[in-house]
ZAMARGU-4260 file (C-alpha; in steps of 0.2 Angstrom, whole numbers, plus 5000, padded with zeros to 4 digits):
<rodrens>
0) 5320/5194/5691 | 5315/5209/5702 | 5329/5220/5707 | 5331/5223/5726 | 5332/5242/5731
5) 5344/5247/5745 | 5335/5260/5756 | 5345/5272/5766 | 5347/5267/5784 | 5349/5279/5799
10) 5366/5288/5799 | 5379/5284/5811 | 5382/5298/5824 | 5396/5309/5817 | 5394/5305/5798
15) 5392/5321/5788 | 5387/5325/5770 | 5391/5313/5756 | 5372/5312/5750 | 5378/5312/5732
20) 5391/5298/5734 | 5379/5287/5745 | 5366/5289/5730 | 5379/5284/5718 | 5383/5269/5728
25) 5365/5264/5730 | 5362/5265/5712 | 5377/5255/5707 | 5370/5241/5718 | 5353/5242/5710
30) 5360/5244/5692 | 5363/5228/5682 | 5381/5225/5678 | 5388/5226/5661 | 5390/5208/5659
35) 5372/5206/5663 | 5367/5218/5650 | 5377/5209/5637 | 5368/5193/5641 | 5382/5184/5650
40) 5380/5187/5669 | 5396/5184/5678 | 5396/5171/5692 | 5407/5183/5703 | 5403/5195/5716
45) 5399/5214/5711 | 5412/5226/5715 | 5409/5244/5720 | 5424/5256/5721 | 5426/5271/5732
50) 5440/5281/5725 | 5449/5296/5734 | 5465/5301/5741 | 5469/5298/5759 | 5461/5310/5770
55) 5445/5312/5760 | 5435/5301/5772 | 5434/5287/5758 | 5435/5273/5772 | 5422/5282/5782
60) 5410/5283/5767 | 5413/5264/5763 | 5409/5260/5782 | 5393/5270/5781 | 5387/5262/5766
65) 5392/5245/5772 | 5381/5249/5788 | 5366/5253/5776 | 5368/5237/5767 | 5368/5227/5783
70) 5353/5237/5789 | 5344/5232/5773 | 5346/5214/5777 | 5352/5207/5761 | 5370/5202/5768
75) 5366/5193/5784 | 5384/5186/5786 | 5390/5204/5789 | 5405/5214/5784 | 5423/5206/5782
80) 5437/5219/5783 | 5454/5218/5777 | 5467/5232/5773 | 5477/5229/5757 | 5491/5241/5761
85) 5502/5242/5776 | 5505/5259/5786 | 5522/5261/5777 | 5514/5261/5760 | 5519/5244/5755
90) 5507/5230/5749 | 5501/5219/5762 | 5505/5201/5758 | 5491/5192/5750 | 5492/5178/5763
95) 5489/5190/5778 | 5474/5198/5769 | 5465/5182/5765 | 5468/5176/5783 | 5461/5191/5789
100) 5445/5189/5779 | 5444/5170/5784 | 5446/5175/5802 | 5430/5186/5800 | 5422/5170/5794
105) 5428/5160/5809 | 5438/5149/5796 | 5456/5144/5799 | 5466/5142/5783 | 5479/5128/5783
110) 5496/5133/5791 | 5510/5137/5778 | 5497/5137/5763 | 5502/5147/5748 | 5491/5161/5741
115) 5482/5151/5729 | 5477/5138/5741 | 5471/5151/5754 | 5461/5160/5740 | 5453/5144/5736
120) 5448/5141/5754 | 5441/5159/5755 | 5430/5157/5739 | 5424/5140/5745 | 5419/5147/5762
125) 5410/5162/5754 | 5400/5151/5742 | 5385/5149/5754 | 5387/5166/5762 | 5379/5183/5759
130) 5393/5195/5765 | 5400/5212/5761 | 5420/5212/5759 | 5426/5229/5763 | 5444/5230/5756
135) 5452/5246/5762 | 5467/5255/5754 | 5468/5244/5738 | 5484/5247/5729 | 5482/5237/5713
140) 5469/5229/5702 | 5478/5212/5704 | 5476/5213/5723 | 5457/5215/5721 | 5454/5203/5708
145) 5461/5187/5717 | 5449/5191/5731 | 5432/5193/5721 | 5421/5179/5727 | 5414/5167/5714
150) 5396/5170/5720 | 5384/5184/5716 | 5377/5183/5734 | 5393/5193/5740 | 5397/5211/5737
155) 5415/5219/5737 | 5416/5236/5742 | 5434/5242/5738 | 5443/5259/5744 | 5457/5265/5733
160) 5466/5281/5728 | 5459/5280/5710 | 5451/5269/5697 | 5457/5252/5696 | 5459/5247/5677
165) 5458/5229/5674 | 5444/5226/5686 | 5428/5222/5675 | 5411/5228/5678 | 5416/5241/5691
170) 5411/5260/5691 | 5421/5271/5704 | 5412/5283/5716 | 5424/5297/5716 | 5427/5305/5734
175) 5433/5323/5736 | 5431/5337/5749 | 5415/5339/5758 | 5402/5351/5753 | 5402/5368/5761
180) 5387/5365/5773 | 5395/5348/5779 | 5412/5357/5781 | 5405/5371/5791 | 5396/5358/5802
185) 5412/5349/5805 | 5421/5365/5811 | 5407/5369/5822 | 5410/5353/5832 | 5426/5361/5838
190) 5423/5380/5836 | 5405/5380/5842 | 5391/5388/5832 | 5394/5405/5840 | 5412/5407/5833
195) 5406/5401/5816 | 5390/5412/5816 | 5401/5427/5821 | 5413/5425/5807 | 5407/5414/5793
200) 5419/5421/5781 | 5433/5415/5791 | 5425/5398/5793 | 5424/5397/5774 | 5442/5402/5772
205) 5448/5389/5785 | 5437/5376/5776 | 5446/5381/5760 | 5463/5381/5767 | 5459/5363/5773
210) 5453/5359/5755 | 5436/5354/5763 | 5445/5337/5767 | 5437/5329/5782 | 5454/5323/5790
215) 5461/5342/5788 | 5445/5349/5795 | 5444/5337/5809 | 5462/5343/5815 | 5457/5361/5813
220) 5442/5358/5823 | 5452/5349/5836 | 5463/5365/5837 | 5449/5377/5838 | 5441/5366/5853
225) 5458/5366/5862 | 5459/5385/5860 | 5442/5392/5865 | 5449/5409/5867 | 5455/5410/5848
230) 5445/5416/5834 | 5443/5406/5818 | 5453/5419/5809 | 5468/5415/5821 | 5468/5397/5814
235) 5467/5403/5796 | 5482/5415/5800 | 5492/5402/5809 | 5491/5389/5795 | 5502/5397/5782
240) 5515/5402/5795 | 5515/5385/5803 | 5518/5377/5785 | 5533/5389/5783 | 5541/5384/5800
245) 5556/5373/5799 | 5550/5360/5811 | 5533/5357/5802 | 5542/5357/5786 | 5547/5340/5791
250) 5529/5335/5787 | 5533/5333/5768 | 5534/5314/5773 | 5542/5301/5762 | 5539/5303/5748
255) 5535/5321/5747 | 5515/5324/5746 | 5506/5329/5731 | 5498/5346/5729 | 5481/5338/5734
260) 5489/5332/5750 | 5495/5350/5755 | 5479/5355/5765 | 5481/5339/5777 | 5499/5344/5779
265) 5495/5362/5784 | 5482/5356/5796 | 5494/5345/5805 | 5507/5359/5805 | 5494/5369/5814
270) 5491/5356/5827 | 5508/5349/5831 | 5516/5365/5837 | 5501/5367/5849 | 5503/5351/5858
275) 5512/5350/5875 | 5530/5344/5871 | 5527/5326/5879 | 5511/5324/5868 | 5520/5330/5853
280) 5534/5318/5855 | 5522/5303/5858 | 5513/5308/5842 | 5530/5308/5832 | 5534/5291/5839
285) 5517/5283/5835 | 5522/5277/5817 | 5533/5264/5827 | 5517/5256/5834 | 5515/5240/5824
290) 5500/5240/5812 | 5496/5258/5817 | 5487/5251/5833 | 5491/5258/5850 | 5485/5258/5867
295) 5491/5264/5884 | 5504/5251/5886 | 5511/5254/5869 | 5512/5273/5871 | 5519/5272/5889
300) 5533/5261/5882 | 5536/5272/5867 | 5537/5288/5877 | 5545/5281/5893 | 5531/5287/5904
305) 5518/5279/5916 | 5503/5270/5909 | 5490/5282/5917 | 5499/5298/5908 | 5500/5288/5892
310) 5482/5284/5893 | 5477/5303/5896 | 5489/5308/5882 | 5480/5297/5869 | 5464/5302/5874
315) 5470/5320/5871 | 5477/5316/5854 | 5461/5307/5849 | 5451/5323/5854 | 5462/5333/5841
320) 5457/5320/5828 | 5475/5314/5827 | 5469/5296/5832 | 5454/5286/5829 | 5446/5274/5842
325) 5448/5256/5837 | 5436/5243/5845 | 5422/5245/5858 | 5421/5262/5867 | 5431/5261/5883
330) 5445/5249/5878 | 5457/5263/5875 | 5463/5256/5859 | 5467/5268/5845 | 5472/5268/5827
335) 5484/5280/5818 | 5474/5286/5803 | 5483/5281/5787 | 5483/5298/5779 | 5493/5304/5794
340) 5506/5290/5795 | 5518/5297/5781 | 5517/5314/5788 | 5521/5308/5806 | 5535/5297/5799
345) 5542/5313/5792 | 5541/5321/5809 | 5549/5306/5817 | 5564/5306/5804 | 5567/5325/5806
350) 5565/5328/5825 | 5570/5312/5833 | 5587/5305/5833 | 5588/5288/5826 | 5595/5281/5842
355) 5581/5288/5852 | 5568/5280/5840 | 5577/5263/5841 | 5577/5265/5860 | 5558/5269/5860
360) 5555/5253/5849 | 5566/5242/5861 | 5555/5249/5876 | 5539/5244/5867 | 5545/5227/5863
365) 5551/5224/5881 | 5534/5229/5887 | 5526/5218/5874 | 5536/5203/5880 | 5531/5206/5898
370) 5512/5207/5894 | 5514/5191/5884 | 5522/5182/5898 | 5509/5188/5910 | 5496/5183/5897
375) 5503/5165/5897 | 5507/5164/5916 | 5489/5167/5920 | 5484/5151/5912 | 5496/5141/5923
380) 5490/5132/5939 | 5490/5141/5956 | 5506/5138/5965 | 5517/5136/5950 | 5532/5147/5947
385) 5524/5156/5933 | 5510/5161/5944 | 5523/5167/5958 | 5531/5178/5945 | 5515/5185/5939
390) 5510/5189/5957 | 5526/5200/5958 | 5521/5211/5944 | 5514/5228/5945 | 5495/5228/5944
395) 5495/5237/5927 | 5504/5222/5920 | 5493/5208/5926 | 5477/5201/5919 | 5462/5199/5930
400) 5459/5181/5924 | 5462/5169/5910 | 5447/5176/5900 | 5453/5194/5901 | 5470/5188/5895
405) 5462/5178/5881 | 5452/5194/5876 | 5468/5205/5876 | 5477/5192/5865 | 5463/5191/5852
410) 5461/5210/5850 | 5480/5213/5850 | 5485/5198/5839 | 5486/5208/5822 | 5497/5221/5830
415) 5507/5207/5839 | 5511/5198/5823 | 5515/5214/5814 | 5527/5219/5829 | 5536/5202/5827
420) 5537/5204/5807 | 5544/5222/5809 | 5557/5218/5822 | 5563/5203/5812 | 5564/5213/5796
425) 5573/5227/5804 | 5587/5216/5811 | 5594/5228/5824 | 5586/5220/5839 | 5587/5202/5835
430) 5589/5196/5854 | 5572/5205/5857 | 5565/5198/5842 | 5569/5180/5848 | 5561/5184/5865
435) 5546/5192/5857 | 5543/5178/5845 | 5545/5165/5859 | 5533/5174/5871 | 5520/5176/5858
440) 5521/5157/5853 | 5519/5152/5870 | 5504/5164/5874 | 5495/5158/5858 | 5498/5139/5863
445) 5492/5142/5881 | 5476/5150/5875 | 5472/5142/5859 | 5481/5126/5859 | 5495/5121/5846
450) 5483/5115/5834 | 5471/5130/5835 | 5486/5142/5834 | 5495/5132/5820 | 5493/5145/5806
455) 5501/5159/5817 | 5514/5148/5824 | 5520/5143/5806 | 5523/5161/5802 | 5532/5164/5819
460) 5543/5148/5816 | 5548/5156/5799 | 5553/5172/5808 | 5563/5162/5820 | 5572/5154/5805
465) 5576/5171/5798 | 5584/5177/5814 | 5593/5161/5817 | 5600/5161/5799 | 5605/5179/5800
470) 5614/5176/5817 | 5622/5160/5812 | 5612/5150/5826 | 5612/5132/5820 | 5603/5125/5834
475) 5589/5137/5833 | 5589/5136/5815 | 5587/5117/5816 | 5573/5118/5829 | 5563/5131/5818
480) 5565/5119/5803 | 5559/5104/5812 | 5544/5114/5819 | 5539/5120/5801 | 5542/5102/5794
485) 5530/5095/5807 | 5517/5108/5802 | 5520/5104/5784 | 5518/5086/5787 | 5502/5089/5797
490) 5494/5097/5782 | 5499/5084/5770 | 5514/5093/5762 | 5525/5078/5764 | 5538/5083/5751
495) 5540/5100/5759 | 5541/5092/5775 | 5555/5080/5770 | 5565/5095/5764 | 5563/5104/5779
500) 5569/5089/5790 | 5584/5086/5779 | 5589/5104/5781 | 5586/5103/5799 | 5598/5088/5801
505) 5611/5097/5791 | 5609/5112/5803 | 5610/5101/5818 | 5625/5091/5813 | 5634/5108/5810
510) 5635/5110/5828 | 5648/5095/5828 | 5637/5087/5843 | 5630/5072/5834 | 5621/5067/5850
515) 5611/5083/5852 | 5592/5080/5853 | 5589/5089/5837 | 5598/5076/5827 | 5588/5062/5834
520) 5572/5071/5831 | 5577/5075/5813 | 5581/5057/5809 | 5565/5051/5816 | 5555/5065/5807
525) 5563/5059/5790 | 5559/5041/5794 | 5541/5045/5798 | 5539/5055/5783 | 5545/5041/5772
530) 5533/5030/5781 | 5518/5042/5777 | 5524/5041/5759 | 5523/5022/5760 | 5542/5020/5757
535) 5544/5008/5770 | 5561/5003/5767 | 5568/5020/5768 | 5558/5023/5783 | 5566/5008/5791
540) 5584/5013/5786 | 5581/5031/5794 | 5574/5023/5809 | 5589/5012/5810 | 5601/5028/5810
545) 5590/5036/5824 | 5592/5020/5834 | 5610/5020/5833 | 5611/5037/5839 | 5599/5033/5854
550) 5610/5019/5859 | 5625/5030/5858 | 5617/5042/5870 | 5611/5028/5882 | 5593/5035/5880
555) 5582/5020/5884 | 5565/5029/5882 | 5572/5034/5864 | 5577/5016/5861 | 5559/5010/5865
560) 5551/5023/5854 | 5562/5021/5839 | 5562/5001/5840 | 5543/5002/5840 | 5543/5013/5825
565) 5556/5002/5816 | 5546/4987/5820 | 5530/4995/5812 | 5540/5000/5796 | 5547/4983/5794
570) 5530/4975/5797 | 5523/4986/5784 | 5537/4981/5772 | 5533/4963/5776 | 5550/4958/5784
575) 5543/4947/5797 | 5559/4941/5806 | 5567/4958/5806 | 5550/4966/5813 | 5550/4953/5827
580) 5567/4957/5832 | 5563/4976/5833 | 5547/4973/5842 | 5555/4961/5855 | 5569/4974/5857
585) 5555/4988/5860 | 5547/4977/5873 | 5563/4974/5882 | 5566/4993/5883 | 5549/4996/5890
590) 5551/4982/5903 | 5567/4991/5909 | 5557/5007/5910 | 5543/4999/5920 | 5530/5004/5907
595) 5517/4990/5907 | 5505/4998/5896 | 5518/5002/5882 | 5524/4984/5884 | 5507/4977/5882
600) 5505/4987/5866 | 5521/4981/5859 | 5515/4963/5863 | 5500/4966/5852 | 5510/4972/5838
605) 5521/4957/5840 | 5506/4945/5840 | 5501/4954/5823 | 5517/4950/5815 | 5516/4932/5821
610) 5498/4932/5813 | 5505/4939/5796 | 5519/4927/5796 | 5507/4912/5798 | 5511/4908/5816
615) 5493/4907/5822 | 5495/4899/5839 | 5511/4910/5843 | 5499/4926/5838 | 5486/4920/5850
620) 5498/4916/5864 | 5506/4933/5863 | 5490/4942/5862 | 5484/4933/5878 | 5500/4939/5887
625) 5497/4956/5882 | 5480/4955/5889 | 5487/4950/5906 | 5499/4964/5906 | 5485/4976/5901
630) 5474/4970/5916 | 5488/4974/5928 | 5489/4992/5922 | 5470/4996/5928 | 5467/5006/5911
635) 5450/5000/5905 | 5452/5009/5888 | 5467/5000/5885 | 5461/4983/5891 | 5446/4985/5879
640) 5456/4990/5865 | 5468/4976/5866 | 5453/4963/5869 | 5445/4970/5852 | 5462/4968/5844
645) 5463/4950/5850 | 5445/4946/5845 | 5449/4953/5827 | 5464/4942/5826 | 5455/4927/5831
650) 5441/4931/5818 | 5454/4932/5805 | 5461/4915/5810 | 5443/4908/5808 | 5441/4905/5827
655) 5424/4914/5830 | 5422/4905/5847 | 5439/4911/5853 | 5435/4928/5847 | 5418/4930/5856
660) 5425/4930/5874 | 5436/4945/5872 | 5424/4954/5862 | 5410/4952/5876 | 5423/4957/5889
665) 5428/4973/5880 | 5410/4978/5879 | 5408/4976/5897 | 5424/4987/5900 | 5418/5000/5889
670) 5402/5001/5897 | 5411/5003/5914 | 5423/5016/5907 | 5408/5028/5902 | 5399/5034/5886
675) 5414/5042/5878 | 5426/5028/5879 | 5419/5018/5864 | 5422/5033/5852 | 5440/5036/5859
680) 5445/5017/5857 | 5457/5014/5842 | 5459/4996/5838 | 5470/4997/5823 | 5488/5000/5828
685) 5483/5004/5846 | 5498/4996/5854 | 5510/5006/5843 | 5501/5021/5847 | 5502/5017/5866
690) 5521/5015/5866 | 5523/5031/5857 | 5512/5041/5868 | 5520/5034/5884 | 5537/5037/5878
695) 5533/5055/5873 | 5527/5059/5891 | 5544/5055/5900
</rodrens>
C-alpha cells in the first residue's frame, strides 16, 4: 500500500517558526507505526503527541498542523476539538469531553449516559468518518486511551505537558522556545523593526529573558507596542525589577511555578503594572469567567462598568496578548490563555478581597440570568408578558430576533454550563445558582425543545438536585428527581428511573403534604415504569394509589387520566371485569369534563376489553358509539383512527363485511385530512393515548 505524503500547506497569518517541529509531525504521519512494522497493524487511530509546557505555543502548533492536514484533503470530516483539563488544572470529566467531540460531529449522546456508553457512541460515530481529533491539555494517558477511535481513518493530535507513557505507538514532538529569528520577528510586531535594528543586542536579551517562549514574547511585544517611546533595553531592565515587586510577586500562582515557567511570570509582571488600574483589575478578575470565556457582558459585570467600556478594555487586553480572540472576528469573544490562568489566579487571591471577588461573581451571574431570560423571552409571541418585559430592557440586553438569540445561546453554551457547574460547586450563592439553572433550562427548551436539549437538561437537573439537597428543599429535590427519572425512562434505563421516582416520592412526602402534585406525579411515574417493565399487577397497584390521591384532591382531570391508565394496566393483566370498571369510570370523568374526544378514545378501549372477554356484540356496539362521539368532535384524524380500530376489531371477529365500511370511510377521511395525516395516525392504543394527551393539556 502506498504511503500518502502530507505536503505543507500555506501558513496561517501570525504563525512563526516551528519548521523542525512541523517536519517531525509530517514525518510521523507518513511513518509506519510500530505495530505495523511488527506485522500486526492496529485497528485504532494513530496518535501524534505535541509535548510542551504551557506558554510554548504547543496548542498553536497543533492547530497549524491540523490546518495542514485539512488542506491535504485526507480528513474531509474536519477537526474535532476538546480540552481535557479545566482552567483550574483539574481533569475535565470524561462525559463532558466526549459530548464536546460528539457535538462537533452533530451527534447527541443519550442524556444521563455513563462514560462507557458515550465513548461507544463516539467510536461508532467515527467508524465511517475521516477526522482529526485535536485533544488539548491532556493530563494522563488514561484520558487519551479512552478517546482513540477504533479506525485507522482518524488521527488523534494530542497536546500535553510531556510524554504520555502508556499510550502505544506514539512518539512525542517536543516543543520548547522559538528559534532566535522567530523570536526577533515576534518582538518586531510590537517594537517595530527600527527599535530591533537599532539595538539587536537588547532584543536578544529580551528574548532570552522571555525564554523565547511565544506567550512571554507576545506579552513583551504588547508592552513595547503600548510604549512606543521606550527602548527595548527599558523592557529588559524593567522585567527583573517587576519580578521583585511585592504585587507581581503574587504571580507565583497556585501551586508555585517551576523554573521553566519563570519567563512567563516575569513577562506578566512587566505588563500588569503598566495597565490602567481599571484594566488591571478586570484582568485579575478574568479567572472568574467560566471556562475562561469572556465577552463584553461578562467583563462589564465582573468589573461593574458599562458594556462599551468593558468591550474597549477587552480589546486592549487582547492587544497586549493577555487574551486570545475566540470565534469569528468581530464577535468580541475572548479566551483567557491557559498558561496565564494560574498566574492570574495568584493575582486575584493576593490583590482582591475575597468579598470583592464574590461580589464580582454574583454580578456576573445576575447579568447571565438577565441575558438568558431575554434569550427565552424573544421566542414568546408578540403581546405576551415576556415580550413586554423584554421591551423594557436596555438595548444592550436585548436580542434583535430569535435567530440572534439562538446564535448567542449556541456560542455561549459551554461557558453557560460551566458557570452553572461552578456556582453550584461553590455553594455560597445557591439562590443565584437556582435562578441561573432555571433560566438556562428555559432558554434551552425554548430554542431546542425538551427532546433536543435533553442531554444538557439532565446535567442541569442534577445540579438542581445538588442545591436542593444541600439546602434541604424537599419540593425542589422531588421535582429534580422526577425530571431525572423521566429522562432515564425515555432512554430505557427503567431500573434507574424507578429508583429516582421512589426517592422523589419520599422527598415529596417529607413535606407532610400528601396532596401536593409531586406525590401524585411520583405515584403515576412509578406505576408507568412498572408498566414499561411489563409488571402489570404492580403497575395497577400504584395507579390505584395515585387514584386515591386524585379523589382526595377532587381533581377530576387526574381521576380521568389515572382511571384510563389503570384500565390499560388491568387490560394487559387480563383482568377484564376490573378493567371495564376502570374504563367506564374514566369515561364518566371525561363526560363530566366535557371532553368528547377523550371519551370516544375511552370507549374504543372499552370495546377492546369486551372483545378480549369474548363479548363480540358488545364490542361492536361500544365501538359504534365511540364513532358517533368522534364524529361530533370534527377531528378527522381521530375519526379515521377510531374507524380503523373498529375495522380491525371486526376483522378479528371474522366479520369482513362489517370491517369494510369503516375502513373505506377512514380512507376518505385521511384523504380529506391531507398527505401527512396517514403517517400520523396511530391505531393501536389510540383511544388511551387520546385521553392522556387531552388530560395533560388542561
